[in-house]
C-alpha positions in Angstrom: 94.0 80.1 102.1 93.0 83.3 103.6 92.3 83.4 107.2 89.2 85.2 106.7 87.2 82.5 105.5 86.7 78.9 106.7 86.7 76.0 103.9 83.2 75.0 102.9 82.2 71.3 101.4 82.4 72.9 97.7 85.8 74.1 98.0 89.0 71.8 97.0 92.5 72.4 97.2 94.8 72.4 94.2 98.7 72.4 95.5 99.8 73.5 98.6 97.9 76.6 99.3 95.5 77.4 95.8 92.1 77.1 96.5 89.6 76.9 93.4 86.3 77.5 94.5 84.6 76.0 91.6 85.0 72.5 90.2 86.2 72.4 86.5 87.6 76.6 86.7 90.3 76.7 84.5 93.8 77.0 86.3 96.0 79.9 84.2 99.6 80.2 84.3 101.3 83.3 85.2 101.9 84.1 81.8 98.2 82.8 80.7 97.0 85.2 83.4 99.3 88.1 82.3 97.8 87.6 78.6 94.5 87.7 79.9 95.0 90.9 82.0 96.4 92.6 78.9 93.5 91.4 76.5 91.0 92.6 79.6 92.9 96.3 79.5 93.1 96.0 75.9 89.4 95.5 75.4 89.0 98.9 77.6 91.3 100.9 75.6 89.3 100.0 72.2 86.1 101.6 74.2 88.3 104.3 75.5 91.1 105.1 74.0 92.7 107.0 76.3 96.4 107.8 77.5 96.5 105.5 80.4 95.1 102.7 78.9 97.5 102.6 76.1 100.5 103.5 78.0 99.7 100.6 80.5 99.8 98.4 77.5 102.9 99.7 75.8 104.5 99.0 79.0 103.1 95.2 79.3 104.3 94.6 75.9 107.2 92.4 75.1 110.3 94.4 74.6 111.4 92.4 71.7 109.2 91.3 69.1 107.6 87.7 69.9 109.5 88.1 72.7 109.7 86.5 76.2 106.5 88.5 77.8 108.2 88.7 81.2 110.8 91.0 79.4 108.9 94.0 79.0 109.1 97.2 77.5 109.5 98.5 80.9 111.6 96.7 83.2 109.6 97.0 86.2 105.9 96.0 84.5 106.8 92.3 85.5 107.7 92.8 88.5 104.9 94.9 89.5 102.8 91.9 88.0 104.2 89.4 90.6 103.7 92.1 93.5 99.9 92.1 92.3 99.9 88.0 91.8 101.1 87.7 95.6 98.8 90.5 96.9 95.6 88.5 94.9 96.5 85.5 96.7 97.2 86.9 99.9 93.5 88.0 100.4 90.3 87.1 98.7 89.3 90.9 98.7 89.8 93.5 95.9 92.2 96.4 97.2 90.1 99.8 97.9 90.2 102.5 95.2 92.7 105.1 96.2 92.9 108.5 94.9 95.7 108.7 92.3 99.0 109.8 93.7 100.3 113.5 93.2 103.0 114.4 91.0 
């Protein structure tokens, strides 16, 4: 639970530190949430077929056909995903948009 917000009457806990704010809201496993993110980015790619979306989708794809989604074509992708999961659980706020890194 974030230190930024006190629990309210409508809140309830699931497990040690996972807070759901709406009764009946579905819980996702890490793999389901990963696939949901893939679908979300793919929707954008269908509307805006630009190279960064395509590259992100390719890096998120399993290395082998019908393979383990945690073994991605870019080996760092799953670890990056887990860093994002930890960051999301550590704060209720979205991160600020940062300017692109210079290459």
